[in-house]
C-alpha positions in Angstrom: 6.1 -50.3 48.5 3.0 -49.1 46.7 2.0 -50.7 43.4 0.5 -48.6 40.6 -0.2 -51.6 38.4 1.3 -55.0 37.7 4.6 -53.7 36.5 5.2 -50.4 38.3 5.8 -49.7 42.0 6.8 -46.6 44.0 9.5 -47.3 46.6 10.3 -44.8 49.4 14.0 -44.7 50.2 16.2 -42.5 52.4 18.9 -40.8 50.3 21.6 -38.3 50.6 20.6 -35.5 48.3 23.0 -32.9 47.0 23.1 -30.6 44.0 25.4 -29.8 41.0 25.5 -27.2 38.2 27.1 -26.6 34.8 30.2 -25.5 36.8 30.7 -29.1 38.0 29.5 -30.7 34.7 31.7 -29.3 32.0 31.2 -32.1 29.4 27.6 -31.0 28.6 26.1 -34.5 28.3 24.9 -36.9 30.9 25.7 -40.6 31.2 22.5 -41.4 29.4 23.4 -39.1 26.5 21.0 -36.2 27.2 21.8 -32.6 27.8 21.2 -31.9 31.5 18.2 -29.6 32.3 17.3 -28.0 35.6 14.0 -29.3 36.9 14.4 -32.6 35.1 17.9 -34.1 35.5 19.4 -35.8 38.5 22.6 -37.9 38.8 22.4 -40.9 41.1 24.6 -43.6 42.6 24.1 -47.0 40.9 21.6 -48.0 43.6 19.0 -46.3 41.3 18.8 -47.3 37.6 19.2 -44.8 34.8 15.8 -43.6 33.5 14.1 -44.1 36.9 11.7 -41.4 38.0 12.4 -39.9 41.5 10.3 -37.6 43.6 12.3 -35.2 45.7 10.4 -33.2 48.3 10.2 -29.5 47.5 11.7 -30.1 44.1 9.2 -32.5 42.4 9.7 -35.3 39.9 13.1 -35.8 38.1 14.7 -38.4 35.9 17.9 -40.2 36.7 19.9 -39.2 33.5 23.4 -39.1 35.0 25.7 -41.0 37.2 27.7 -39.9 40.2 31.4 -40.9 40.7 31.8 -44.6 41.5 33.0 -43.8 45.1 29.3 -43.0 45.9 28.3 -46.6 45.1 30.2 -48.0 48.0 27.9 -46.8 50.7 24.6 -48.5 51.7 22.6 -45.3 51.3 21.7 -44.1 47.8 22.9 -40.6 46.7 21.1 -38.2 44.4 22.6 -35.1 42.9 20.0 -32.5 41.5 21.1 -30.6 38.4 20.5 -26.9 39.1 20.9 -23.7 37.0 23.8 -22.2 39.0 26.6 -23.1 41.4 25.2 -20.6 43.9 21.8 -22.4 43.8 23.5 -25.8 44.2 25.6 -24.6 47.1 22.5 -23.1 48.8 20.8 -26.5 48.6 23.7 -28.1 50.5 23.5 -31.7 51.7 20.2 -33.2 52.8 19.0 -36.5 54.0 15.5 -37.0 52.5 12.8 -39.5 52.0 12.6 -39.9 48.2 10.1 -41.8 46.1 11.5 -44.0 43.3 9.4 -45.4 40.5 10.5 -49.0 39.8 9.3 -50.6 36.6 8.9 -54.4 36.2 8.8 -55.2 39.9 5.8 -57.5 40.0 
């Protein structure tokens, strides 16, 4: 854990990282009420709070704006689903196990 100041820390976790697209998200709004946007939006298991900032290698910083199905909360390992422009792009990403940085606020 690396502290940025008194109230903010970056935690590195291992997560299963997948991808989704408008094809898998027909309701047009995220769990936080935003409209999903490629390059910004990720869905995550409830291991990671809504609004958290996450750094995904080769993809950059994203915001947890959506939730994955509750079945993904049962495992010990967090899951992150990156919102992408197309189904083809999401399928090409596949399933990856990555070291992800999560910004936690109010940890100290």
